[in-house]
Residue, then its C-alpha position, 0 to 999 in steps of 0.5 A: m372501446r369508446i366511439s370516436e367522432k369519425c366512427a359516429i359519422c361512419l355509423y350514421e352514414r351507414q344508416r343514411n345509405k339505407t334510407d332518406n327518411a328524415r324522421y328516422l335519420s333524426e332519431i339515429k342522430a339523436l341517439l348518436d349525439g346522446r351516446r354515453e362514453t361507455d356506449t360502444s358501436p355494437y350497442m348503438v347498432y342494437l339501438f338503431n335496429k330497434v328504431h328501424v323495426r318501428y319505421f320499416g319492420k324487420g331488417a334484412d334477412y341474412s339466413d341465406i348468407k349465413k347458410q352460404y358461408n356455413d356450407l362453404m366452410l363445411n365443404m372445406e372443413n376436411r381439407l383444412r383439418s388435414e392441413i392443420e394436422d400436417s403442420i408443425d404446430p397444429l394449434a398455431r395453424s388453426l388459430v391463424m385460420a380461425r382469424i382468417g374466418n373473421y373476414i366474413d363480416f357483413g357489418a364491418m365490411n362494405h363488400v364481402d368478396q368470396d374470392e378475396f376471402l379464399d385468397l387469404f388461405c394462401d398464407t396460414e403461417m403465424r407471423e412473428d409479431d403474433k408469437k409473443t401473444y401465442g406464447s402467453f396464450i399457451k402458458e395460460c391454457k396449460n394452467a386452465g380448467s375452463f376456456l371461453l370462446v366468444c364467437d362472431n360470424c357464421g362460416e367463421i365458426v367452422l374454423d373456430k371448431l377446428m381450432i377448438e379441436q386442436l385446443k382439446k388435443r393439446f390441453p385435454q383438461i380444459k372445459i370449453r364453452a362458446l358464447v354466441r348471439g342470442g338472436e338474429v343480427l347480421n350474419d353473426a352466429t346463433i345457437e342454431d348456427a352452432q348446431y348446424t356447423g357442429l360447434d356444439k359437438v366440441a363446446d358447450i354453447v351459451s347464448n348472450g341473450e340478445s340480438v346484439a353484434g357484440t358482448i355487452y355484459d349488462m345485457m347478458p343473462q346470468e349463465a353468460k355472465d358466469a361464463l365470462d366471469n369464471s373462465d380461466v382463458i377467454l378468446a374473443k373473436g371479431q371487431g364487435n367483441y373487441e369494441s364491446m369488451s376491451g378496456q373493462g379490466r378483463h384478461v382477454f385474448y382477441e383475434f380479428l381482422c382489421k376491416c375498417d378505418l377505425f381499426t387500421t388506424r388504431f393498430n397502424v396496419p393495412r386493411l385485413t391485417g390479422m391481430f392476435i392481442e392480449e389485454y389484461 
């Protein structure tokens, strides 16, 4: 997904809000001005982080935040599982809940409000405009032998686990893998988070090899490339994965909440509208 000028300004302002160091900001501006058409926001932030380490050392530590939201959702897990299993279509309900989990984003969100997040669980019905995509998703899964979930944030991955449970019940023939970040970046999920939340009990975990909040094919190790190239069905979660994966000719289903102006404008929806879309 190409970086618009408005998006570039937003990326720069986020760095400027961190520091007034002129030399640092000059390097950030040079990176943005010299970006290629194929560069995405997650890749630019990856480059920014490398510059940040040179000037200021290691960035903010999100380990406490990650644990906070992993624990929050683990504490809700049994209740949400019961709600899912009591619904008319448990897989559909679990997909909606997994999408709600995409709220927990300390990159795209200016402020993560736990109460606002929990309020989103008041409506877990699949919308009418999601049902066409869902129908196609079900059709693809019926004929699939392999499924790749491209994960996003901590906390969210507990809801992803509940979704995978329903997917395996509905389509027991599918081998499921989950792609996580290769290193610490914001509150994104890593192998350690997958193990902490039990995601590794329902899916084989694959690392994308880098501390990057997206899925950038050229940066991935061969195992991750193979997973992306050879999975019959791909579901990618979150704005960062959409930004870094869309427009590449892959058949991918995407789930995310629209959390910034770039996405609300692109899809012409209000803030925090959930999207479930299919790209060929």
